[in-house]
N, C-alpha and C positions, 0 to 999 in steps of 0.2 A: 464891685468886681473883686477886690480884695478879698471880702467875707467869703464871696464864694470860694474862692481859690483855697483860703484857709479851711473851710468846711470839707472841702475836697479831698485836701491833705490830710484833714485829721478822719475823715472816712476812710480813706486808704491805710492809713497806719493800722488800725487795728486789724483789717483783712492779712495785710504783709506779716504782722505778728504772729496770727493765728496759723497762717500758712507755714511759716517756719517751726511753730510749734507740733504742727501735725507732721510735717517732714521728719522731725526730730523723732518724734515717736513712732514713725514708720520705720525709720532706720533702727531704733531700739528693739522693735521688735524682729525685724529681720536678723539684726546681730544676735539676740537672745536665742531666736529659733535655729540659726545656724550652730553656734555655739551649742546649744543644746542636742542637736543634730550630730555634730562631730563628736561629741562627748559620747552619746550614745554609742557611734560605730567604734570609736575608741576603744571603749570598755567591754563590748561585746564581742569585736571582732578578736580582741586578745584572748578573752575565754574562749572563742571557738578554735582559734589556732590552739590552744592549749589542749583543749578537748581532742583534735585532731591529731596531735603528737601524742597524746597519752594512746590514743588508739592503735597508732604507729607502732608506738612502743609497746603495746600490749600485744599486736600480733608478733614483732620481733621477739619478745622475751621468751616464749614457749618454745621456739626453735632452740635458742641460745640455750635454754635450761636443758632441753631434750639432750643437746650434746655433753653438757658439763655432767648430769645426773645420770646419764646411762651406765658409766663405770661404777659408780659406786652402789647402783641398783642391781647390777650385775654380781659383784661381789658379796652383797649382803650385809655387810657392817658398816657403819659409820667412820671407824678408824682407816677403812680402805682408800677413803678419799685423800688422807696424808701419805700412802704409800708411795706414790710418785715424788713427794716432796721430800722424803726421807730417803737420803743414800743409801745403797747397801755398803756398809761398811764392816763387813766382818773381817777382811784381811788390813783394815788400817792399824798399822803400829806406832805412827807420829803423826802430829798435826803442824803444820807448817802454816803460819798466818802471812798472807801478803799484802802489801800496801794498796791501801782503798785505789779503786779506779774511778775515775771521773771522767766521762764519754760525752759527747756530743752524739745524740741519736740521730738517726736516719730520715726523721720526720721532714716532709716537705712543706715550705712555706714558714715554719714556725722552729725558733731554737729551743729544743728541748735537751734535757742533761740528765744522766743517770749516774748516780755514786752507788758503786758497790764494793763490799769487801766480802773477801772470798779466802777461805781457807783450804789449803788441799789436804787430801788425807793420804798419807804416803805409807805403803806396805811393802811387803817383800816376803820371799820363801821363808822356811823354817831356817835358824841360824844365820840369816843373811845379817849382815852389819848395816845398823842403821846410823848414817851418818847425816849430818845436815846438809841438805841439797846447797850446791854451790851457788854463789851469785849469778854464774853463766846460765845454768840451769833454771833458776827463778827468773832470769831476764828472758829467757827462751819462752817460759810458760805464760809470763804476762804479754809477751808480745803475741804469742797465739791467741790468748783470750781476748785482747784488744782487737784484734781483726775480728773476731766473733761480735764482738759488744758493738763496735761501730756499724756494722750492717743493721742492727736492730732499731725498729720504731718502735715508739711508746706504747702501741697498740699491742705488739708483740709480746712486751714483757709485764704489761701489768695485770694481767689474769694469772691465777694458781697455775692454770695449764701453760701458760706463756714463761712463767718462772720454772716450772717442772723442764719444760723444753730446752730452755735456756740453762739451766745447770747441766743437763745431757750433753748440749752441745761445747760448753765449757771444758767438761772432763773428757771429751773426745779429742779436743783442741789440746788440751794439757797433756795427755798420754800420747799424742801424736808429737808435741813439742819434746816430750823429755821421756822416752821409753825406759832410760836406764832408772829413772826414779821409781818407778814402780807405782803410778799415781793410781789410788784406786777410787776415790772420793772426792767429790767438789762439795763444800759447805758454804752456802750464801749466808753471811751472817749480818750483814748490812745492806739496804736495799732502798734507794730514796729515786723517784723519779719526778724533777722539776718539771711542771706544765705550765 
């Protein structure tokens, strides 16, 4: 009987080993198939998302371009697109450079900063005495400009149209803060937005 038990044990040993080998092969096939399917979906879902984003951007660009391109087409020349960016400075007699502004922008959820250097174009009537603006006047002008800047979001000031609008708002604030100074123009000389 001991021989029969030995033979049975020997006969079962190869079957058990082949079953383990078969299970390992099946697991390898399943893992490789799953990995391949996962890679396929990962790679092709990214390109599908990219093409959908491109379609969305493509549909949005013409509308944005129409708004930006309307003004230059109406005027008829390429330099007219800069017309709003260049201040009307016919009456400017003196330039006063202000210290740079560093301002937290009003973007929600993210801290974004604007560094802006501005110069004032000061004019006056014929024969008017041109004195350097007093520190009080400069402080009032800076305060008024800071009030305008701190309400802005990064999207408001990043485009060319946004910069032109910002310059006009700063000029209005400066004129209101210091009527006696005859501020005629605002020049933006440095502009950095940290995103």
